[in-house]
NUFI-64497 format. One record per residue: y, x, z of N, C-alpha, C, O in turn; residue in three letters. Coordinates in steps of 0.05 Angstrom, whole numbers, plus 5000, padded with zeros to 4 digits. Layout:
<sites>
YXZYXZYXZYXZALA...
</sites>
This chain:
<sites>
640769281342640669131319643269101302645469021310MET642769171280645069211263645568871253643668741244THR648468741257648768491244650868521226652868641234GLN651068421197653068401180654468141190653667911191ILE657068241198659267991203661267961177661868111159ARG662067731182664767691160667067821169667767821192GLU668367971146671268101156672967961169673367711168PRO674068141182676268041203678467841182679667651192LEU678667921151680667781138679967771113680167971099ALA679167571104678167481074680267421058682467411069THR680167381034682467191021682967031018684566941002ASP680966861043680966481047682766551070685066471067LYS682066701094683666641118686266831112688266771125THR686467021095689467111088691166901077693566911083LEU690266711061692066541045692566321065694966291069SER691066171077691166061102693566131121695365971127GLN693366391129695266501147698666521136700666491149GLY698366581109701066611095702066381090704466361085LEU700266181089701365821078702465751109704865721110THR700865721135701865731158704865861167706765741178ALA704766151158707366291163710066211142712366191149ILE708966171115711766001103712165791111714565771119ASN710765581116711765361128713465341158714765151165ALA713065581171713965601200716765711185718865601193LYS717065931164719066041158721065811139723465851137LEU720365671132721965441124723865251142726165191139GLU721565151166722665061187724865181194726965051195VAL724765481201727165641211729165681193731465711201ILE728665681170731065681146732565351151735065331155ALA730865131151732864921156733964971185736364961186ILE732865011207734164981228736865141229738965071241VAL736465371215739165501207740765491192742265661184LEU740365171182742065141157742265271130744265281115GLY739765381125739865561096738365401081738565441056GLN736765231088735065021066734864781080734864741105LYS734564571054734264291062731664241058730364371043TYR730664041072728264001080727163851053728463681041SER725263931048724263681018721063681026719663711006THR719663641051717363541062717663401088718963501106SER716563141090716463001112715263101135715963031158TRP712863321130712063501149713463621165713563601190ALA715163811146717663961160720063831178720963941198ASN720963561167722063441178720763371211721963421232VAL718263261208716863221229716963461255717463411279GLN716463671245716363981259719764041267720264201285ASN721563931257724063961264724463781284725763851303ILE723563531283724463381310722663421336723163351359ILE719963561326718363651352719463851360719263881384GLN720964041345722564311361724964201377726164381388GLU725963951380727863831394730763891375732963871386GLY730663941357732864061332733563791320735363781303LYS732263581325733463311308736463251305737763261285GLY737263181330739963111326742463321321744863281322PRO741263511317743063791304742463821273744263891257GLU739863751265739463731234740763521221742363521203ILE739563311234739563021221741162821244740362621256TYR743462941242744962721261744762421252744262361229PRO745462201274744861961270747261871245749561941245VAL746161701223748061651197746861811177747061751153GLY745262051184744162181164741661971149740161811160THR741862061115739861851103737561981088737962181074GLN735061851092733161991072732661781057733961581061PHE730561791035729561581018726361641019725261861021THR725161401016722061411015721161240990722661050986VAL719461270977718361070954716360970961714461090971HIS716760720956714860470962713560360934715160270919HIS710960360926709260340904710160090891710360070867GLN710859880909711459600900714159540898715259440879THR715459620924719259580932720859760914722859680901ILE719760060913722060260906722360380922720860410941GLY725460540915725560690927727060560961728760380960ASP726360660987727560541005729360771019728460991025ILE732160681023733960871033733560801068733760571076VAL733060991082732660971116735161111128735461341122LEU736561031140738861111160737161231189735361101199ASP738061481201738361541228739461411248741661491253VAL738461211263739561051281739561061303740560881317VAL738161321314737561431335735961651343734261691326ALA735761871367734962051372733862021398735461941414HIS730962081408730162041430730061801443729861801467ASN730161591430730961261443727561201443726361131463TYR726561221423723261071431721661291443721961531439ASN719761151462717061361476714961321454715161151437LYS713361471456710461521443708761341455709361281479ASN706361221444705061001453704160961474703760751486SER703461271484703161251520705061201538704561231562ALA707961111528710361151544711061371551711861371574GLY711061571540711561891548714661881532714561811508VAL716561931542718962071523718062341514716562511524SER719362331489718262591467720762601448721962401440VAL721562901440723062801412722562721396720562791384PRO724562501384723762311362726462311352728562421360SER725962141329727662031313727261791299725461771283MET729161531305728661261300730461271265732561391258THR728761131251729661091225729360711218727760551226LEU731560661202731660431202733060341169735260431161LEU731360171154732060131123734960011123735959821135ALA736160201102739360101099739659881088741859771089HIS737359741073737759491054735659301066734059371084ASP735859091057733658881054731958921039732558901015ARG729058991046726959151033725258911013724058940992ILE725558661029723358471020724458161033726058141051LYS723357971021724357691032721057571039719457531021GLN720657521069718457401067718557221094720157291112LEU717157021097716956881128716057021147714357191142GLN717156981172716757111197714057011209712557131223PHE713656741199710856561214710356331195712456281183ASP708656201189708255951186708055711194706355711213GLN709155421188708555241202705855191210704155191192SER705055141242702555141246700854891251701854671255GLU698354941251696754621252697654491281697654601303ALA698154271276696854151313694454081326694153991348PHE693054131311689654121325688154331311688754401288TYR685954451326684254651320681654471322681554331343TYR679954461306677854391311675454561318673654581301ALA675154671342673254901349670454801336668954971326GLU669854601336667054491341666754281316664854131316ASP668854271294668754161273668953821282668453741305GLY669653671261670153351264668453251245667553371226LEU667953011251665752911235667852651224669952581235SER666952531203668452401186669252091210667752021229ALA671151981205671751781217674751761230676351901218GLY675751611250678051541259678751651277676851671293THR681251781286682551971304684551891309685651771291TYR686151901336687951871344689652071365688652231381HIS691752041360693452241387696352191395697652091376PHE697352221412699452201422701252401427700552621436THR703752351422706152531422709252441429710252221425ILE710552651439713152631450714752641431714152781411ALA717552471433718852551412719452801400719553001414THR719852821378720153131364721553071337720453021315SER724853071344725953091317726252781310727252611324GLY724752731276724352471278722152331276721952101267SER719852521288717652371298718252261321719552401336TRP717351991330718351821346715751811369713351811361ALA716151811387714251861410712351591410713451371413ALA709551631407707451371409705151511399705051751394GLY702851301397700751391392700151291356700951081346THR698751491344698551551315695651541306694151671321TYR694551421287691851451280691351551252692951491234GLN689151691249688851711214685751721209684251711228PHE684751731184681951691178680751941166681652011144THR678852081177677752321156675552181143673652061153LEU676352251113673252121096671352271095669252171087THR671452551103669052781101669252961125671453021135GLN666753061135666753211163668553491155668653621134ASP669953521183670953801184669354041196668254051219LEU669354241174667854481190668854561219670954501230GLU667054701228668654861258669655061249668955201230ALA672255071267673955231260676455121242678355271237GLY676354871233677954721213680154691231680054731255GLY683254591215684854551230686254241212685754151190VAL687954161235689753951220692153991218693154051239LEU693853971197696753961194698353801188697753741164LEU700253671194702453551182703553651154703953891151PHE704053511137704153511106707753561107709053601087SER708853541133712253631128713253631155711653591172GLY715553671161716253741185717553541198718053331186ASN718453581226719953341232722153191225722352951230SER723853341212726253181191725152981175726652871158GLY722452911176721352631167719552461181717552531192THR720352281179718352031198715352091197714252131175ALA713552101223710952211224709952031194709352121172LEU710051761205708551531179709151631157707551581139THR711351791151711851801121709952081110709952141086SER708652211125707852521123704452391117703852151115LEU702852581116700152601116698352841141698753051152LYS696852681140694652961157693153101135691552991120VAL693653341135692953571114689853661132690253721156ASN687353671123684553731133684853941121685253911097ALA684754291134683654501117681154571139680854521163ARG679654691121676354781132677155071146675055191150SER679055191152679455451163682455521170683955371157SER683455681183686655781186686855901166689255951162ARG685356001149685856221127685256091100685056231081SER685055851098684855741081687955611067689655501081SER688255641043690955481033690355201019692155081007THR687255101020687354811006686154601022683954611033THR687754391021687554161030684254001028684053921005ASN682953981036679753881040680253571030678953441013LYS682653481044683553131037686453121050687353321062GLU687552941048689552871064690152581065690652411047GLN689852561095689452231107692852101113694752221124CYS692751861105694851661118695451641144693551601160THR697751671152698051681184699851471188702151461181ILE697951251207699551021223699850921245697950991258THR701650771259701350801284698650671294697650501279GLU697450731316695250591322694050731346695050941355GLY691450611358689650831380686950781369685150741385SER686350771345683750671340681950981337682951201331GLY679950941342677551171347677951381365679251351386GLY676851611358677051831385679651951384681051991364THR680252021414682652131418682652431413681052561425GLU684052541399685052831397685952961425686352781441LEU686253181434687653291457688153531452687553601429THR689453731473689854001470690953981443689554071426ASP693553881434695353901417697254101413698554111434LEU697854231399699454421394702754391403703154151406ASN705054561409707154501415708454401383708254541362ASN709654181383710954071357712654151348712954051326LEU714554341355716354521348714254681333714054641309SER713154821341710955011322710154891299710254971276ARG709354691307707354501287710054471260709254471237VAL712154441265714054411248715254661231716054661208SER715354861250716855081241716155401252717555601248TYR713755381264712355611264713055711290714155561307GLY712555941295712256081324713856261321713856371299SER715956371343717456551350717356771367719156901379ASN713156821366712656981386712657261366711257221346ASN713657501366713557711352710857841352710057961331TYR709557831369706657931371705357831359703857981346ALA705157551356702957451337704457351309703157191295GLN706257411302707857371281705957521251704757731252SER706457331226705057441206706957651195706057841183ALA709357621198711057881194709658191206709358411195LEU709258131226708158421247705958541233705658781228ARG703758261222701458391211702658511182701658731176GLN704258411168705058481140705158831150703358991149TRP707758871160708559041166707059301171707959521165LEU704659271183702659431200700659471187699359681191ASN699859301169697759301154697259531124699059571107SER694659631122693859761094693059601077692859661053GLU692359321088690159181076691559041045693959011040GLY688958971027689758881008690258541009689558411029ASN691358440987692058140988689658031007687458131009VAL690257861017688757681041688157751064687157601080GLY688958051072689258151098689158021124688158091145PHE690457781117692057681145690057551163688157441151TRP690057551183688757441202689757311225691157431240GLN688957031229690256821250690257001278688457161283PRO692356951295692956981317692556791340691656891361GLN692956591338692456331357690856191341690356241317THR689555961359687955781347689455621328688155501311ILE692155591329693555371313695255581294697055491280TYR694655841295695755961266694955931237692655981229ASP696655841222696055791191697155991176699356081182VAL695556091154696356271139699156271131700156041133CYS701156501122703256491116703456391081701456361067PRO705956361074706156301049705156541030703756491011SER705856761036705257051021701857161019701157371009TRP700056991030698157101039696557141008695057331010LEU696557050988695157100964696557240945695957260921ASN698957380960701157590932702157870947703258070936SER701457840976702158100988700058310997698058201006GLU699958520997698658760998700058791032701858661042ASN698558981043699659041070702259251059702159381039GLY704459231079706659401072705859661070706759791051PHE704259781088703960061098702760191063703560381050LEU700760001058699860091036700660231010699360360993GLN702860151012705260280985706860480995708760550981GLY706560581013707960801024706261051016704061021005LEU707261301021706061521014704261661038704661631062PRO702361811027701261841051702362031071701962041096ALA704162201051704862421077707262251097707562301121GLU708762081083710561971105709061801124709761811147PHE707161671118705261491136703761651161702861581183LYS703961911148702062141173703962241194703062351214SER707362181190708562341206709962051219710962111241VAL710161801214710661611228709061561253706861661252ILE709461451273708061441293708061191308710161061304GLN706361071326706460841336707960891360707561111370PRO709660721372711960771389711960591403710960401391SER712860521430713160291449715760171435717660301426LEU715359861436717659671428717459421453715559281460ILE720059431462720259171481720658911474723058881469ASN719558731471719658491475719258241493718258261515CYS719958031483720457811502719057581492718457581468ARG718557411506718457091502720156931504722356981514THR719256661492721556511500720956321524718856341536ASN722756171530722356091560720555731556720255581575THR720155711537718955401535716355401529715355211541VAL714555521515711855531502711055731491711955811470TYR708755871506707156031494703755961505702855801523GLU702756101491699756161497697956351485699256531474ARG695556381483693656561478694956931490695357131477GLU695056871518695157131526698357191535699157401545GLY699956971528703257011530704056781550703256551548TYR705656861570706656731581709656611579711356791581ASN710556381575713756301570714956361598713756371619ALA717456391594719256471616720356751617720256931634GLY721456721591722857001586721957331598723157521608ASN719057281592717657531591717757761584718357751560ASN717458001592718058231576714858281565712958161574LYS714858441549711858581540712458721522714158621507TYR711259001514711159161495709259221481707059231493THR709159281454707559341428707959571429709659691443LEU705859701409705660031396705059911373703059791367ALA707959971358707059981325708460181309710560301313ASP706660191290708160401277710760291254712460451245LYS710860101250713059971241713859721252711959611262VAL716559551254717959411276719859281263720659371241TRP720959061273723558971272725259051293724759051317LEU727759131278729159151308729658921329728058731328PRO731858931349731858651369735358701363736558891353SER735958451372739458411374740358631389741958781379MET739458681413740358871435740759111414742959181407THR738959201406739159491390740859501360740859711347GLU741859321353743259321324745959221338747659211320VAL746959151362749359211373750158861381752358821393GLY748658641376749258381376748858301409748258061412LEU748958441430748358411458746258191463744658111445GLY746358091485744957871483744257731509744957781532GLY742257511498740757371518737957441523736257271529ASP737557711520734357871523734558121549736358261559SER731958081552731458341568729758521556728558661572VAL729358571530727658701516728459031519726959221526GLU731259021513732859301514734559431532736459301540ASP734259601537736959731555739159831544741359861555THR738259901512740160151504741059941470739759751460THR743360041462743260021426743260201413744460401422ILE742260211391741760461382744060521369745360361355PHE744660861375747760961376748560871350750860771349PRO747060901325747860831298750160551299751960551282TYR749860341320750960181324752960131335754559951328TYR753160311356755360351374757760291373758660501366VAL759660151375762060061363762259971335764359991321GLY759559861325760059711296761659421300762159291320ALA762059371276762659051274761158911253759859051238THR761258611251759858551236758658641209756458651200ASP760858711201761258851169759359111168758359171147THR758959271188756959481188753759361184751959431169ASP753859221196751159021200750158851172747958741170ARG751558851158751158721128749158821114749759041105ILE746258731107744658901090744358691066744558441068LYS744058811046744058821017741158781011739558871028TYR740358680992737958730975738058920958739958940942ALA735759130960735459420945736659360920736059160906ILE738559570914740359580886741159340882740159210863GLY743259210898744559000887747058950910747259060933THR748558800900751158740920749958500934751658480952THR748758350937747358100945746658110978744358170984SER749058021002748658011023747157851033747357641020ALA745357821050743957631060742557651085742757881093GLY741057501101739757461121738057591126736457651108ILE737857701152735357901164734357841182735757721198TRP731957881189730157811212730758021233730958261227TRP731057911261730458061287728157951301727057731298LEU727558151318724358101335724557891352722757731357ARG727157901363728257661387727957421382728657301362SER726557331402726657001399728556911415729456991437PRO729156641394731456481411730156391427728056281421SER731356411461730056381479729556101489727356051501PRO731055931486730555681489728255471484727355271495SER727755611461725555421439723555621431723455861435VAL721855451416718955631413718755661388716455731382ALA720255641367720555661344722555811327722055851303TYR724755901339726855981326727356291331726956351354SER728256501314728256671309731456791317733256621314VAL732457091329734957141317734057301292731857401286ARG737157271276737557371251739857501252741457401268VAL740757741238743457781227744457651197743757721175VAL745857501202746757391177748257481151748357721146ASN749157331138750057481108752257651114752657841099SER754057581140756857601144755957881173757557981188SER753457921173753158141193753157961226752258051247GLY753957751223753957691255751457541269749857481252ALA750657481292748257411303748157131294750157001289LEU745457041292744756771279741856681288740356841298SER741156461284738256391288737156301263738756241245ASP734356281258732456101237730356081247729156221263TYR729855841234726455741239724855931225725056021202THR722956001248720256231228719556221204719256401188ALA719355941200718555851169719955951143719155971120ASN722156011155723956091131722956371117721356541127TYR724156391093723556701078726556771077728556651067THR726157021091728657171093727957441091725657521090ILE730557631091730257901095728958091116729558111140GLY726858251103725358501120727458741124728258881105VAL728358791153728959091150727059271172727359231196VAL725359441165723259611181725059761193727459791189PRO722959901214724560011232721860341234719460291231ALA722560541237720160751239720960931261723360941266PHE719061081275719761311289717761551273715561521263VAL719261741274717862071275718262151303720162121318ILE715562291307715262461335713462661330712862811348TYR
</sites>
């Protein structure tokens, strides 16, 4: 039987073949130093060929355009430093933003109580230990309305103010930014006791757990405004909930296709953790496309067990070399690291405006300097 088959080479297959050959020739030309790459895909090919350190040595700069932030300059800070998401060492190139690209909270001040089954209108009391200006004792307040299941109770301020000078803010959910009501706090033990309270320092100043942070969500989200999701029962929406799309949404598709999830080593504080994490300077790993550097990686040594090596870019660096400016300005400022201050549950390591190590409470709004890996 005679069969009619498609020719071995059609216009379509010839075109596809020539495109693939031209792409390979361009990579070869780049490797030979005869052409500078204008394609993120070609950059990735060069990295995968193992030629990254030769073609793009540490200190090389790239630029990627973000729809809302503008041009972001990226420094090559390491080669073959990060493992892929499966924990396998592969040829890779690590990039770090040259500037502070944004000012955001690391994490919001948290709720002191989570009402899993809701609360009926009535009087409630709770007992706390001393925390800042909050004196140890038993305090009470009265709800005039029922609180929905999944609602939360917050204080209207932090422990810098006496508790009886604050209010209990009742919200219908962890994602809500609106108080259903504000209740006066007095000393007393009337009504029903509330137990299983949150760590009081996190109630005042937020959490220093990077895995559960609002900032990590923003860095790795493609979502529209309102994308944030609570990570613990006490988690409360960040100050930027109703103003920020996810960071990834604004990056070009080609760049997003070459940055890959890579393993990053993290640690907990030694004081308080929950929801799957244990306090005690414990090490854990995440696999993220976008992440914050640690204090060790930027040459600030340390009190952490996260990392074993420094980014080559920061070997021999002085504080001046770590100063970061807002994009397009000469305004030096503070920027977040992912490392927690180990002896507390609320404070995060930062690089201050002089380039030295410091720490800030998680609910502050300061600079963001993201890192990426191409492999």
